[in-house]
VOGU-3710 file (C-alpha; in Angstrom, 3 decimals, decimal comma):
1> mlhfetrdgs> -53,415/120,078/61,561  -50,456/118,111/60,285  -49,828/114,569/61,501  -47,068/112,071/60,853  -46,544/108,337/61,173  -43,351/106,322/61,297  -42,831/102,577/61,217  -42,229/102,246/64,966  -43,848/105,441/66,245  -40,459/107,117/66,624
11> spnekswvfl> -39,500/110,712/65,865  -39,418/111,852/62,210  -35,977/113,383/62,817  -33,152/111,999/60,693  -35,669/110,236/58,434  -36,834/110,951/54,910  -40,162/112,792/54,874  -43,010/111,690/52,612  -46,062/113,874/52,088  -49,365/112,121/51,427
21> calpegapaq> -51,311/114,198/48,884  -54,867/113,311/49,822  -57,976/115,322/50,544  -58,233/115,748/54,334  -61,410/113,684/54,583  -59,800/110,815/52,703  -56,289/111,027/54,181  -56,693/108,397/56,958  -58,049/105,805/54,518  -55,391/106,596/51,915
31> laairedifq> -52,684/106,374/54,575  -53,996/103,005/55,727  -53,868/101,748/52,120  -50,250/102,770/51,492  -48,657/102,821/54,968  -47,491/99,223/55,236  -46,448/99,067/51,590  -43,947/101,882/52,205  -42,865/100,986/55,733  -41,858/97,471/54,718
41> fcncaiwydd> -39,105/99,028/52,598  -38,230/102,249/54,431  -38,601/103,686/57,930  -39,545/107,155/56,736  -41,973/109,703/58,179  -45,284/110,011/56,308  -47,008/113,375/56,841  -50,618/114,246/56,028  -53,084/117,066/56,617  -56,381/116,407/58,437
51> gvdtppdele> -57,755/119,766/57,262  -58,436/121,068/60,784  -57,074/124,615/61,033  -53,807/123,874/59,227  -51,931/127,166/58,679  -51,014/127,502/54,984  -47,374/128,213/55,818  -47,088/125,000/57,868  -48,620/122,982/55,024  -46,192/124,493/52,539
61> naiaqsamav> -43,276/123,935/54,889  -44,152/120,236/55,298  -44,263/119,865/51,524  -41,028/121,808/51,098  -39,283/119,508/53,595  -40,535/116,302/51,957  -38,240/114,204/49,809  -41,164/112,586/48,044  -44,929/112,884/47,735  -47,282/109,936/47,410
71> lpvtgsllea> -50,154/110,881/45,136  -53,161/108,524/45,365  -54,856/108,673/41,952  -58,495/109,251/42,792  -61,408/110,885/41,010  -60,968/113,970/43,177  -57,326/114,296/42,075  -58,388/114,559/38,439  -61,046/117,205/39,077  -59,739/120,523/37,776
81> esviqmqilp> -61,036/122,478/40,782  -59,944/120,067/43,513  -57,734/121,162/46,411  -55,087/118,749/45,162  -55,008/120,317/41,689  -55,386/123,919/42,827  -53,195/123,949/45,925  -51,062/120,857/46,496  -49,717/120,130/42,997  -48,476/123,718/42,444
91> llqshrvsil> -46,602/123,487/45,765  -45,055/120,160/44,749  -43,938/121,711/41,470  -42,700/124,901/43,106  -40,594/123,026/45,667  -39,609/120,368/43,102  -40,763/117,444/45,186  -40,552/114,087/43,398  -43,926/112,352/43,210  -45,008/108,725/43,246
101> pvlddpnlld> -48,566/108,315/41,933  -50,360/105,190/43,188  -53,504/104,208/41,310  -56,407/104,020/43,727  -59,010/103,262/41,077  -57,966/101,244/37,969  -60,733/102,891/35,933  -58,795/106,172/36,138  -55,553/105,014/34,508  -56,196/106,476/31,044
111> mfnlrfrniq> -57,406/109,776/32,479  -54,336/109,992/34,723  -51,973/109,287/31,815  -53,651/112,029/29,806  -53,229/114,541/32,652  -49,770/113,443/33,880  -47,919/112,236/30,813  -44,536/110,567/31,326  -45,014/110,206/35,089  -44,748/106,570/36,148
121> vldkhntdkt> -47,769/105,365/38,109  -47,943/102,241/40,261  -51,058/100,123/39,841  -51,706/97,334/42,322  -54,409/95,906/40,097  -52,550/95,763/36,776  -52,262/92,102/35,822  -52,492/92,118/32,033  -48,867/93,057/31,342  -47,215/93,036/34,729
131> aipyeeklkr> -43,600/92,015/34,242  -42,655/93,095/37,756  -45,176/92,679/40,595  -46,390/95,822/42,346  -44,226/95,278/45,432  -41,099/94,906/43,307  -41,879/98,103/41,399  -42,526/99,974/44,644  -39,276/98,733/46,159  -37,342/99,721/43,033
141> fldtmllgda> -38,701/103,264/43,293  -38,334/103,655/47,063  -34,794/102,277/47,061  -33,682/105,345/45,153  -36,164/107,927/46,442  -36,064/107,305/50,213  -33,148/106,706/52,514  -32,981/103,655/54,720  -31,062/103,600/57,993  -27,828/102,384/56,404
151> madrvrgtfr> -27,886/105,084/53,728  -28,746/107,753/56,331  -25,636/106,720/58,262  -23,547/107,092/55,103  -25,010/110,565/54,534  -24,290/111,566/58,147  -20,661/110,560/57,722  -20,082/113,095/54,919  -20,551/116,148/57,172  -17,663/118,010/58,766
161> gqlflsyrkk> -19,020/120,058/61,630  -22,477/121,219/62,741  -24,100/124,645/62,663  -26,905/125,653/65,049  -29,262/128,135/63,364  -30,949/130,491/65,842  -33,803/132,576/64,401  -37,376/133,729/65,080  -40,108/131,565/63,533  -41,532/134,743/62,023
171> dralaldmmk> -38,311/135,027/60,025  -38,003/131,435/58,807  -38,099/132,468/55,129  -35,330/135,033/55,665  -33,222/132,544/57,622  -33,538/129,816/54,997  -32,771/132,315/52,224  -29,614/133,205/54,152  -28,677/129,499/54,252  -29,134/129,318/50,489
181> qirkhprcra> -26,685/132,187/50,108  -24,200/130,527/52,431  -24,521/127,146/50,690  -23,492/128,711/47,386  -19,946/128,446/48,695  -18,926/124,821/47,872  -17,002/124,343/51,150  -20,064/125,348/53,160  -22,174/122,461/51,879  -20,716/119,771/54,123
191> iklwydeflt> -21,728/121,580/57,330  -24,534/119,816/59,135  -27,387/122,127/60,161  -29,654/121,969/63,196  -32,662/124,241/63,513  -35,992/123,997/65,278  -37,770/122,434/62,300  -36,126/119,216/63,486  -38,154/119,344/66,697  -41,122/116,986/66,841
201> pgeefngnif> -44,437/117,890/68,521  -44,422/116,331/71,981  -40,629/116,195/72,348  -38,965/117,900/75,333  -38,267/121,382/74,006  -35,452/122,885/76,077  -33,487/119,685/76,481  -33,366/118,983/72,750  -32,374/122,536/71,880  -29,657/122,733/74,542
211> nairesdlfl> -28,305/119,357/73,470  -28,200/120,519/69,819  -26,274/123,666/70,850  -23,829/121,533/72,820  -23,206/119,236/69,827  -22,787/122,108/67,343  -19,483/123,691/66,399  -20,938/127,106/65,532  -23,935/129,176/66,608  -25,372/131,303/63,772
221> laltqnmvke> -27,616/134,089/65,061  -30,044/135,456/62,424  -30,557/139,134/63,294  -33,815/140,756/62,214  -36,116/143,427/63,612  -38,291/140,657/65,058  -35,231/139,267/66,839  -34,187/142,516/68,566  -37,344/144,575/69,095  -38,926/142,300/71,745
231> dnyvirdeyp> -37,970/139,778/74,358  -37,914/136,208/73,026  -36,644/132,676/73,601  -33,406/133,254/71,673  -32,471/136,220/73,879  -33,459/134,497/77,126  -32,248/130,949/76,511  -30,485/130,050/73,247  -27,895/132,857/73,120  -26,901/132,602/76,803
241> raqreekeil> -26,635/128,810/76,434  -24,324/129,196/73,413  -22,125/131,599/75,442  -21,962/129,194/78,395  -21,025/126,348/76,037  -18,320/128,656/74,603  -19,558/128,224/71,049  -18,244/130,441/68,276  -21,090/132,853/67,470  -21,724/134,208/63,974
251> pvvleqvdng> -24,201/137,135/64,141  -25,597/137,587/60,607  -27,713/140,634/59,752  -30,668/139,716/57,546  -32,330/143,144/57,571  -31,483/146,561/58,960  -31,420/146,533/62,773  -30,518/149,033/65,523  -26,899/148,318/66,521  -27,384/149,689/69,995
261> lvqdrfpcip> -30,417/147,514/70,552  -28,472/144,481/69,302  -25,661/145,174/71,802  -28,229/145,585/74,569  -30,113/142,361/73,762  -26,988/140,265/73,085  -24,144/141,197/75,460  -20,580/140,543/74,241  -21,816/139,825/70,714  -19,026/139,511/68,109
271> plmdsaqaae> -18,842/141,878/65,122  -21,924/141,723/62,895  -21,621/140,333/59,364  -23,742/139,700/56,279  -24,459/136,371/54,570  -21,443/136,556/52,244  -19,082/137,253/55,145  -20,650/134,394/57,105  -20,059/132,065/54,164  -16,376/133,060/54,010
281> klaqrmgega> -16,033/132,598/57,764  -17,593/129,141/57,591  -15,472/128,181/54,587  -12,313/129,191/56,470  -13,477/127,214/59,484  -13,965/124,159/57,285  -10,408/124,519/55,953  -9,167/123,776/52,462  -9,091/120,000/52,753  -9,284/117,611/49,859
291> entpeqdyll> -11,958/117,849/47,187  -15,048/115,726/47,747  -15,056/112,330/46,098  -17,872/111,651/43,602  -19,476/109,441/46,252  -19,387/112,284/48,796  -20,979/114,633/46,254  -23,700/112,016/45,776  -24,322/111,674/49,516  -24,474/115,446/49,980
301> glaylhglyv> -26,930/115,600/47,092  -29,139/113,083/48,890  -28,875/115,114/52,095  -30,184/118,267/50,419  -32,870/116,415/48,466  -34,158/114,833/51,665  -33,516/117,665/54,106  -31,487/115,164/56,107  -29,179/116,985/58,609  -29,531/120,112/56,454
311> erqtrlgleq> -32,231/122,444/55,204  -33,926/120,889/52,167  -32,765/122,491/48,908  -33,825/120,552/45,825  -31,815/122,551/43,333  -28,646/122,279/45,394  -29,264/118,552/45,825  -29,685/118,106/42,078  -26,550/120,142/41,439  -24,554/117,867/43,758
321> leksaqrgya> -25,987/114,747/42,122  -25,233/116,035/38,625  -21,681/116,848/39,692  -21,306/113,326/41,088  -22,742/111,708/37,951  -20,564/113,770/35,638  -17,561/112,648/37,686  -18,480/109,026/37,052  -20,591/107,863/40,024  -23,332/105,632/38,581
331> paalqlaniq> -25,840/105,707/41,534  -26,074/109,490/41,142  -27,209/109,125/37,521  -29,822/106,568/38,561  -31,070/108,899/41,299  -31,455/111,723/38,783  -33,337/109,448/36,378  -35,816/108,351/39,038  -36,770/111,807/40,254  -40,302/112,534/39,025
341> ileddaqvqr> -40,814/116,279/39,311  -43,868/117,794/37,666  -42,924/119,643/34,503  -45,114/121,857/32,348  -43,658/120,125/29,292  -44,083/116,335/29,409  -41,350/115,921/26,783  -38,880/117,626/29,102  -39,678/115,062/31,780  -39,187/112,169/29,379
351> qhklcwlrky> -35,919/113,485/27,953  -34,592/114,168/31,449  -35,244/110,573/32,481  -33,822/109,105/29,287  -30,687/111,253/29,437  -29,770/110,103/32,929  -30,668/106,480/32,281  -28,255/106,519/29,351  -25,624/108,043/31,635  -26,323/105,355/34,256
361> aelsakeyqq> -25,839/102,665/31,609  -22,626/104,278/30,358  -21,112/104,529/33,857  -22,233/101,032/34,815  -20,646/99,679/31,630  -17,318/101,281/32,615  -17,485/99,788/36,103  -18,270/96,380/34,667  -15,430/96,575/32,124  -12,954/97,580/34,830
371> npnaetaqqy> -14,087/94,910/37,289  -16,270/92,250/35,648  -18,018/90,226/38,364  -21,554/89,242/39,324  -22,186/92,447/41,299  -21,089/94,866/38,571  -22,850/92,696/35,982  -26,134/93,032/37,857  -25,802/96,814/38,099  -24,907/97,056/34,399
381> adaldraaea> -27,842/94,841/33,407  -30,168/96,856/35,643  -29,031/100,012/33,859  -29,614/98,448/30,438  -33,028/97,142/31,518  -34,163/100,572/32,737  -32,812/102,329/29,657  -34,532/99,817/27,374  -37,883/100,419/29,040  -37,486/104,173/28,546
391> efeqrpeaaf> -36,333/103,803/24,922  -39,107/101,417/23,881  -41,847/103,976/23,222  -39,934/105,809/20,480  -37,116/103,408/19,535  -38,218/99,804/20,075  -35,333/98,266/18,113  -32,838/100,156/20,283  -34,655/98,860/23,352  -34,428/95,273/22,091
401> ylyeqavrvl> -30,680/95,648/21,567  -30,243/96,865/25,158  -32,303/93,971/26,518  -30,169/91,481/24,595  -26,989/93,004/26,007  -28,358/92,772/29,542  -29,325/89,123/29,142  -25,897/88,197/27,741  -24,076/89,846/30,632  -26,245/88,206/33,298
411> ehhgclaqsa> -26,072/84,770/31,704  -22,291/85,028/31,471  -22,084/85,477/35,255  -24,790/82,938/36,071  -27,205/85,518/37,511  -30,301/83,448/36,752  -32,951/85,343/38,726  -31,913/88,727/37,327  -31,622/87,322/33,799  -35,108/85,831/34,085
421> qvcsnyglkl> -36,494/89,230/35,092  -34,870/90,971/32,130  -36,003/88,197/29,753  -39,532/88,659/31,075  -39,417/92,429/30,495  -37,926/91,887/27,040  -40,522/89,283/26,085  -43,415/91,514/27,074  -42,047/94,386/25,016  -41,674/92,075/22,001
431> vdagknqdgl> -45,333/91,077/22,344  -46,291/94,756/22,672  -44,471/95,378/19,380  -46,445/92,600/17,664  -43,510/90,162/17,606  -45,581/87,472/19,259  -43,463/84,425/18,481  -40,223/86,148/19,521  -41,917/87,429/22,669  -43,165/83,955/23,518
441> qmltkalrqy> -39,691/82,474/23,117  -38,153/85,104/25,389  -40,832/84,689/28,066  -40,396/80,912/27,909  -36,683/81,439/28,423  -37,463/83,590/31,471  -39,620/80,792/32,842  -36,825/78,237/32,390  -34,378/80,469/34,233  -36,817/81,113/37,062
451> sqqykadpew> -37,319/77,345/37,347  -33,562/76,748/37,575  -33,194/79,448/40,233  -36,237/78,081/42,058  -34,618/74,639/42,335  -31,120/75,923/43,117  -32,093/78,350/45,900  -35,072/77,343/48,093  -34,748/80,538/50,158  -35,068/82,678/47,025
461> akthtaqfsy> -38,090/80,605/46,024  -39,886/81,414/49,286  -39,776/85,163/48,653  -40,224/85,221/44,861  -43,233/82,985/44,283  -45,225/85,920/42,905  -42,569/86,735/40,315  -42,510/83,120/39,178  -46,314/83,004/39,060  -46,594/86,146/36,948
471> cyynvgnaav> -44,126/84,624/34,516  -46,453/81,629/34,013  -49,305/84,078/33,476  -47,350/86,195/30,986  -46,183/83,168/29,008  -49,843/82,133/28,795  -50,815/85,553/27,440  -48,004/85,481/24,880  -48,874/81,930/23,843  -52,442/83,037/23,107
481> qagelklakl> -51,126/85,925/20,994  -48,893/83,508/19,078  -51,718/80,977/18,592  -50,017/78,345/20,797  -53,185/77,326/22,645  -51,921/74,068/24,153  -48,971/75,889/25,698  -51,280/78,665/26,909  -53,498/76,072/28,604  -50,511/74,595/30,432
491> mytsainnfs> -49,193/78,004/31,528  -52,540/79,329/32,793  -53,073/76,096/34,738  -49,709/76,546/36,473  -50,458/80,217/37,134  -53,795/79,277/38,704  -52,107/76,758/41,006  -49,605/79,364/42,200  -52,001/82,287/42,482  -54,441/80,115/44,455
501> ilarekpeey> -51,786/79,740/47,158  -50,811/83,426/47,042  -54,449/84,530/47,193  -54,934/82,631/50,431  -51,981/84,500/51,940  -52,714/87,952/50,456  -56,257/87,867/49,067  -56,557/91,551/48,179  -53,352/91,409/46,147  -53,805/88,183/44,177
511> tlvlaqaygn> -57,535/87,429/43,936  -58,046/89,541/40,826  -55,213/87,974/38,845  -56,355/84,509/39,989  -59,830/85,178/38,593  -58,376/86,559/35,375  -56,170/83,499/34,967  -59,290/81,309/35,247  -61,050/83,515/32,698  -58,102/83,450/30,297
521> lgnvyrrmwr> -57,957/79,668/30,528  -61,696/79,584/29,773  -61,060/81,644/26,637  -58,355/79,192/25,565  -60,733/76,242/25,944  -63,396/78,145/23,976  -60,983/78,751/21,088  -59,887/75,115/21,128  -63,513/74,000/21,140  -64,233/76,230/18,157
531> asadpeectq> -61,500/74,413/16,195  -62,164/70,862/17,399  -65,892/70,768/18,311  -64,893/68,561/21,275  -67,746/68,897/23,833  -65,279/68,359/26,718  -63,542/71,601/25,788  -66,893/73,379/25,860  -67,487/72,010/29,349  -64,039/73,178/30,471
541> aeahhgkaie> -64,575/76,659/29,004  -67,865/76,988/30,854  -66,361/75,673/34,107  -63,393/78,051/34,102  -65,432/81,154/33,288  -67,890/80,048/35,951  -65,054/79,777/38,480  -63,797/83,246/37,608  -67,322/84,631/38,102  -67,651/82,816/41,415
551> ilneviewdp> -64,362/84,240/42,716  -65,151/87,795/41,630  -68,703/87,665/42,935  -67,375/86,810/46,398  -65,025/89,813/46,553  -66,901/92,565/44,695  -67,718/94,289/47,981  -64,004/94,711/48,757  -63,791/97,379/46,073  -66,451/97,392/43,324
561> rvyepafale> -64,345/99,738/41,186  -61,708/97,020/40,869  -63,730/93,819/40,765  -67,083/94,728/39,221  -65,823/95,578/35,696  -63,788/92,342/35,701  -66,922/90,491/36,837  -68,871/91,996/33,920  -66,230/90,866/31,420  -66,394/87,310/32,708
571> lvslaavylq> -70,181/87,359/32,331  -69,673/88,320/28,686  -67,101/85,543/28,208  -69,413/82,921/29,694  -72,229/84,206/27,484  -69,911/83,801/24,475  -69,466/80,130/25,413  -73,239/79,698/25,527  -73,628/81,482/22,191  -71,172/79,080/20,612
581> npdsdrgrtk> -73,072/76,087/21,993  -76,350/75,441/20,114  -77,658/73,419/23,068  -77,331/76,256/25,587  -80,209/78,117/27,208  -80,632/81,399/25,302  -82,627/82,905/28,129  -79,739/82,397/30,559  -77,335/83,825/27,986  -79,417/86,974/27,643
591> illdhaikil> -79,579/87,392/31,430  -75,769/87,269/31,616  -75,351/89,798/28,814  -78,018/92,167/30,145  -76,345/92,118/33,572  -72,888/92,755/32,092  -74,127/95,575/29,868  -75,895/97,227/32,784  -72,669/97,180/34,834  -70,504/98,471/31,987
601> qayeqmypgq> -72,954/101,230/31,088  -72,937/102,388/34,715  -69,142/102,492/34,779  -69,017/104,225/31,426  -71,221/106,956/32,871  -68,896/107,293/35,871  -65,694/107,072/33,806  -66,461/108,305/30,271  -64,418/106,553/27,615  -62,888/103,944/29,916
611> hlyqlanaqg> -65,204/100,992/29,218  -66,374/101,641/25,662  -64,576/98,690/24,096  -65,825/96,216/26,718  -69,350/97,596/26,390  -69,249/97,224/22,596  -68,068/93,631/22,966  -70,949/92,820/25,307  -73,509/94,452/23,034  -72,035/92,622/20,053
621> nravlflaeg> -72,629/89,284/21,760  -76,173/90,289/22,611  -76,808/91,354/19,031  -75,663/87,908/17,849  -78,124/86,394/20,305  -80,943/88,575/18,941  -80,118/87,455/15,402  -80,168/83,807/16,479  -83,627/84,431/17,943  -84,827/86,040/14,688
631> dpesarkdfd> -85,037/89,560/16,145  -83,033/91,744/13,720  -84,615/94,977/14,975  -83,225/94,495/18,508  -79,898/93,403/17,037  -79,748/96,637/15,023  -80,115/98,733/18,176  -77,056/97,059/19,648  -75,089/97,251/16,387  -75,950/100,929/16,055
641> siitifrmlp> -74,553/101,533/19,553  -71,437/99,516/18,702  -70,844/101,478/15,483  -71,168/104,741/17,425  -68,617/103,499/19,963  -66,070/102,347/17,386  -66,353/105,591/15,448  -65,089/107,221/18,678  -62,111/104,827/18,945  -59,689/105,572/16,083
651> hrqlelaram> -57,629/102,413/16,619  -60,623/100,088/16,368  -61,210/100,202/12,620  -61,310/96,408/12,329  -64,068/96,209/14,933  -65,926/99,078/13,241  -65,848/97,264/9,900  -67,096/94,048/11,505  -69,946/95,903/13,209  -70,858/97,490/9,874
661> wnmantyame> -71,223/94,210/8,015  -73,060/92,651/10,938  -75,501/95,553/10,780  -75,809/94,932/7,045  -76,637/91,279/7,769  -79,620/92,336/9,893  -81,064/94,296/6,961  -80,315/91,478/4,518  -82,286/89,067/6,738  -85,361/91,250/6,178
671> kkyvqarqyy> -84,594/91,717/2,460  -83,884/95,427/2,997  -81,111/95,355/0,431  -80,638/99,107/-0,029  -79,776/99,600/3,643  -77,747/96,376/3,709  -75,676/97,465/0,720  -74,858/100,794/2,377  -73,346/99,104/5,439  -71,565/96,371/3,449
681> eeaaaiyesg> -69,898/98,995/1,271  -68,849/101,096/4,271  -67,318/98,002/5,858  -65,507/97,035/2,653  -64,200/100,597/2,275  -62,614/100,393/5,751  -60,867/97,123/4,870  -59,643/98,532/1,576  -58,492/101,871/3,000  -55,448/100,320/4,635
691> avqgsernpd> -56,765/101,147/8,107  -56,939/97,400/8,807  -53,523/95,808/8,443  -53,479/92,715/6,240  -57,081/93,147/5,012  -56,228/91,281/1,794  -55,885/88,154/3,952  -58,666/88,896/6,431  -61,489/86,311/6,601  -63,884/89,010/7,809
701> yaqccynlay> -63,155/91,031/4,685  -63,735/87,934/2,564  -67,054/87,342/4,357  -68,062/90,984/3,842  -67,327/90,751/0,079  -69,238/87,440/-0,063  -72,287/88,946/1,680  -72,213/92,061/-0,480  -72,078/89,930/-3,633  -75,263/88,081/-2,606
711> clcnsrnype> -76,943/91,314/-1,446  -76,360/92,868/-4,884  -77,435/89,667/-6,610  -80,703/89,610/-4,625  -81,359/93,235/-5,591  -80,699/92,284/-9,264  -77,533/94,353/-9,578  -75,698/91,556/-11,371  -72,569/93,316/-12,765  -71,562/94,682/-9,359
721> sltwadraaa> -72,445/91,377/-7,741  -69,991/89,638/-10,089  -67,239/92,144/-9,159  -67,674/91,435/-5,441  -67,976/87,670/-5,950  -64,619/87,665/-7,761  -63,074/89,800/-5,000  -64,403/87,491/-2,269  -63,038/84,435/-4,104  -59,602/86,081/-4,432
731> vyrslqggag> -59,427/86,782/-0,688  -60,569/83,258/0,184  -57,905/81,814/-2,129  -55,239/83,758/-0,194  -56,553/82,159/3,005  -56,982/78,635/1,689  -53,542/77,357/2,710  -54,362/77,355/6,408  -57,988/76,280/6,415  -58,393/73,287/4,133
741> evyasrirel> -61,877/72,526/2,848  -63,534/75,343/4,834  -62,449/77,975/2,327  -62,253/75,584/-0,638  -65,997/74,962/-0,468  -66,688/78,699/-0,219  -64,512/79,322/-3,296  -66,439/76,678/-5,281  -69,719/78,294/-4,228  -68,513/81,702/-5,408
751> qrlaewlksv> -67,336/80,229/-8,714  -70,820/78,814/-9,303  -72,342/82,195/-8,446  -69,940/83,950/-10,826  -70,775/81,552/-13,664  -74,502/82,100/-13,138  -74,060/85,894/-13,019  -72,090/85,844/-16,265  -74,838/83,849/-17,920  -77,465/86,346/-16,757
761> i> -75,449/89,390/-17,738
//
């Protein structure tokens, strides 16, 4: 059985319909998770199936009438044989319903992206690179995909006249096909339609139908064999009511019927006609009139996309929107860009989006040039921002140019909050492209602008604290990437202060990022400690990782899939602090690592391939611990697992090489030089292959060459040892400028080794 919910329990009539694509047994929980998120932005009607005797045609009809589908990304969604995959998704594609995937389980993101390429997914739990908080992203999508009350009123105002469609439910498909034929005539598109699909279960039946007949200008009677061969509600009630109300009646023949029987069932019926004749009659009734404006074409397109006051026809809606966009109406281009319809070819989907975003930017630029003010500047910058995001994957430099244009326009008109948002997006993309220093500068600029807006407009500040807080967090991340650890420490501290307040108000939304901010700050202190050997920084690193663990441990039961992997990573980070501290308790360190590895192995079994890197990192730390305890055999088991993992991850060649020479070190400890040499050489080959960018200035490569030189020396292979000693010295010399005596002493040691080897040779 199908059910619906609206914000205030009202009728779904004259509202956008949303279909919740969830398995029946999980639908109530999924609805509870998404209901308030959607209703806070739009008073739509959300429909779902409870799986209890739902007729297939009713399910398909609900999907066909929906303007959008919410697709919770669950494990069951990604199963090839699931009801969602086998039944629901084909219907969404067939009826061209735009979908909004919402990630239910963060462990499934990579699998979803592999299955649904180029479909934007919303992830409540994504904090690593979140330029726009989840709520802002959701609002941005819903603003264009669902119609609020004000927009519904605008759509209603575009219609000129109303048509009452009278048909038998058995003939719904025939009746709607007739409407498609009629709507092919351009002047027949602005006629509002009422038919019994607009009735809601529980509403007073006769009263609503009679009222709809009274308010309609025309009564279209769909004549079929089902209509004339037996007594029915149309014959008894609807047709007589239309006659009493003196409505113009259009009897349209949809299939061959007995004329005599028609005359008998429907006294005084006008001459029968076919769909084409009905379209001409309606077009004449509408009159010539003036051509629709581009805005009216846009509003009619929305009406047909949403099934609002008309039968839902996606293709007709898209045609109206394309006509509007081609005639210069920018919102129509944005609407077309945001529609996410499943395509068999992912590239088609991407090109469709990019094409209309470019058109949106072009039209917005014209509006801004004709009337440059803050409002048109914000629309133009929004268009540039969206286009830049879409361009970035294949043309990053083009994306950067668009971002720069957007920032200039917003700054010129003093739109600080919007400029800060674009600067934030731009900065994150720069960091993604490896331009860490440029990205940091742009994110810092975003932070300055947010601060200015925060002080200038206290009301704005009350509703945008999250945006401001994420900016602190993102600047911290970028500062770490750029090696600016003092700045990172300051930014993470500010982020923690803000997220602590937000987490008290909305714990399920901000607790994870609060814990991660504590963990990131702990990592900063650990790196600073490594450089300075200041014990206070060690204490701070331990305290902040401990706080992150404490927070996550308290909330794991909320949703283990979200919080438990993050908890495991913090255990590994705290263990890394202990490993770096010679005074720490090795037993406690091993307990932390064993616990983390157990968690990550369990999740890797549940979600193959999703936690390999984190698992390898944990096992690497444990292997280091085994080596410190003089247990190379146990260390080798972990290194062997790590090597296997990194062989499966093509973009982790640096980590593979490091694991190789660490494995070699375990053999060298036991004087097993043949095995050690094998792994050292494999590691060196990876560095030298070009797979690791900048290997000629990589300290790990230098260390690998250094170790291999001594391994060969110990196995009395002096000529090759000399070759590798010279190579190690050359790499260390290239690093010497930034490390002072650390590398200078290593170079002197290698020179002494080389001199000795030459004397022996």
